[in-house]
C-alpha positions as CSV (number, residue, x, y, z in Angstrom):
1,M,-44.1,44.1,82.0
2,V,-41.6,41.9,80.3
3,T,-40.6,42.7,76.7
4,T,-39.2,40.6,74.4
5,T,-35.5,41.2,74.6
6,D,-35.4,40.4,78.5
7,T,-35.0,36.7,77.8
8,N,-33.3,36.1,80.8
9,Q,-36.5,37.6,82.5
10,L,-38.5,34.7,81.2
11,A,-39.5,31.3,82.3
12,D,-37.7,28.0,81.5
13,V,-40.1,25.4,79.9
14,Y,-40.4,22.2,80.8
15,F,-42.7,19.1,79.9
16,S,-44.0,16.2,81.6
17,D,-45.4,12.6,79.9
18,E,-48.2,11.7,81.8
19,G,-49.8,7.8,79.7
20,P,-50.8,9.5,76.1
21,V,-50.7,13.2,77.3
22,R,-47.6,15.3,77.5
23,H,-48.0,19.0,79.8
24,L,-46.1,22.0,79.2
25,H,-44.7,23.7,82.1
26,L,-42.8,27.2,83.0
27,D,-40.9,27.0,85.8
28,S,-43.4,25.4,88.4
29,I,-46.2,22.6,88.6
30,W,-48.9,24.6,86.9
31,I,-49.8,22.9,83.6
32,Q,-49.9,25.5,81.2
33,G,-50.7,23.4,77.9
34,S,-51.1,19.8,77.4
35,M,-51.0,17.4,73.9
36,L,-52.1,14.1,73.1
37,I,-49.0,12.7,71.7
38,D,-50.7,10.6,69.6
39,S,-53.6,13.0,68.0
40,P,-51.7,16.6,68.4
41,Q,-54.8,18.4,66.9
42,V,-57.2,17.1,69.8
43,L,-58.0,19.5,72.6
44,V,-57.9,18.3,75.4
45,H,-58.8,20.6,78.4
46,Q,-62.5,21.6,78.9
47,Y,-61.1,25.2,78.9
48,I,-59.0,25.2,75.9
49,Q,-62.4,23.6,74.1
50,R,-64.3,26.3,75.9
51,M,-62.2,29.1,73.8
52,M,-63.6,27.7,70.8
53,A,-67.2,28.8,71.8
54,W,-66.8,31.1,69.1
55,L,-68.1,29.0,66.7
56,L,-71.4,29.2,67.9
57,F,-71.8,32.8,66.4
58,V,-70.8,31.7,62.9
59,E,-71.9,29.6,59.9
60,P,-69.7,26.8,59.5
61,A,-69.2,26.7,56.2
62,S,-67.3,30.7,56.4
63,V,-65.1,29.6,59.1
64,P,-61.6,28.9,56.7
65,R,-62.1,32.5,55.4
66,R,-61.8,33.5,58.8
67,Q,-58.4,34.9,60.5
68,A,-58.0,33.5,64.3
69,M,-55.4,35.1,66.9
70,Q,-54.2,33.4,69.5
71,L,-52.5,35.7,72.7
72,G,-50.2,33.2,74.2
73,L,-49.6,30.5,72.8
74,G,-49.0,27.5,75.8
75,A,-48.7,24.3,74.1
76,G,-50.1,25.3,70.8
77,S,-53.2,23.6,71.2
78,L,-55.6,26.6,69.8
79,T,-53.1,27.7,67.3
80,K,-52.6,24.4,66.1
81,F,-56.8,23.3,66.0
82,C,-57.2,26.5,64.4
83,S,-54.6,25.9,61.6
84,K,-55.0,22.4,61.1
85,V,-58.4,21.6,61.9
86,L,-60.6,24.7,61.1
87,R,-57.9,25.7,58.3
88,M,-58.4,29.0,59.1
89,Q,-56.1,31.6,58.5
90,T,-53.6,31.9,62.3
91,V,-51.4,33.7,64.2
92,A,-49.9,33.2,67.6
93,I,-48.4,35.5,69.6
94,E,-46.0,34.6,72.0
95,I,-43.1,36.6,73.9
96,N,-41.3,33.4,75.2
97,P,-39.0,32.4,72.5
98,K,-38.1,29.7,75.1
99,V,-42.3,28.3,75.0
100,L,-41.8,28.5,70.9
101,V,-39.2,26.3,70.4
102,A,-40.8,24.1,73.0
103,C,-43.7,24.0,70.5
104,R,-41.7,23.1,67.7
105,G,-40.0,20.6,69.3
106,W,-42.4,18.5,71.9
107,F,-45.8,19.6,71.1
108,K,-46.1,18.9,67.0
109,L,-46.4,23.1,66.0
110,P,-45.6,23.0,62.4
111,P,-43.2,25.7,61.4
112,D,-44.8,28.7,59.6
113,N,-46.5,28.3,56.8
114,A,-48.9,30.2,54.5
115,R,-51.7,29.6,57.0
116,M,-50.2,29.8,60.2
117,R,-47.3,31.7,61.7
118,V,-46.1,32.6,65.2
119,L,-44.4,36.0,66.1
120,L,-42.5,36.5,69.3
121,A,-43.7,39.9,70.4
122,D,-45.3,41.0,73.6
123,A,-48.7,41.0,72.9
124,A,-49.8,44.2,74.5
125,Q,-47.2,46.0,72.2
126,E,-48.5,43.7,69.4
127,I,-51.9,44.3,69.1
128,R,-51.9,47.7,69.1
129,D,-50.1,47.8,65.6
130,P,-52.7,49.0,63.2
131,Q,-52.4,46.1,61.0
132,W,-54.4,43.9,62.5
133,F,-57.1,46.6,63.6
134,G,-60.8,45.0,62.2
135,R,-59.0,41.8,60.9
136,I,-59.4,39.3,63.8
137,D,-62.6,37.2,63.6
138,A,-61.7,35.0,66.5
139,L,-59.3,36.7,69.6
140,Q,-58.2,34.0,72.1
141,V,-56.8,35.4,74.8
142,D,-54.6,33.1,76.9
143,L,-51.6,34.9,79.2
144,Y,-50.4,33.4,81.9
145,D,-46.4,33.2,83.8
146,H,-45.1,30.5,85.4
147,E,-47.1,31.1,88.3
148,A,-50.5,31.0,86.7
149,A,-52.3,32.9,89.3
150,A,-54.1,35.3,87.0
151,P,-54.0,36.8,83.4
152,V,-50.8,39.0,82.9
153,L,-52.7,41.6,80.8
154,D,-55.9,42.0,82.1
155,S,-56.4,46.0,82.0
156,E,-59.4,47.9,80.7
157,D,-57.2,49.5,78.5
158,F,-56.0,45.8,77.3
159,Y,-59.0,44.9,76.4
160,A,-60.1,47.5,74.3
161,D,-56.9,46.8,72.4
162,C,-58.2,43.5,71.8
163,R,-61.7,45.2,71.1
164,R,-59.9,46.9,67.6
165,L,-58.6,44.2,66.7
166,L,-62.2,42.3,66.0
167,T,-63.8,42.5,62.8
168,D,-67.5,43.8,63.1
169,D,-68.8,40.0,63.8
170,G,-65.6,38.8,65.6
171,C,-65.5,37.1,69.1
172,L,-63.1,37.2,72.1
173,T,-62.4,34.4,74.3
174,V,-60.5,35.0,77.5
175,N,-59.3,32.4,79.9
176,L,-60.0,33.2,83.5
177,F,-58.4,30.6,85.6
178,G,-56.5,32.2,88.7
179,R,-56.2,31.7,92.3
180,S,-57.9,34.1,93.6
181,S,-61.5,34.4,93.9
182,S,-62.2,37.6,91.7
């Protein structure tokens, strides 16, 4: 597992524009996230929209009082949407500082503020910090490397750690895209 001090092992970040859409890439052709250039809060991809399914289980009026956490920043779509559109307290955990720089420079992710922040950390380690236990209402896991073959954290222990973060009525959504049949 790569730690935040092993930055030379982390993928370089590139972006490409396709008409009105900007894509984020990590050392490959695989798209790690996208943004409508003129509407940066819109959730472009269906899988990202589906990661908001937890909204079906909560009272709409309660959403701004809730806490969201994203494991993996990607193009910052979920982070921007939860913070700006839903007005939730939002924290994202990202291991690759190059991804954060790209999001701030090219994907309109605002600087950390009272409602939103990004922590540069290894998600597997950060979610073991007791400060998060029982505080997260919406945990969104989207952890892929440059090969985009399968989630990079996908063990029973990892999901047990995720469960500890959730409030009693908290919800976990996971991007399970992969090139294998599992």
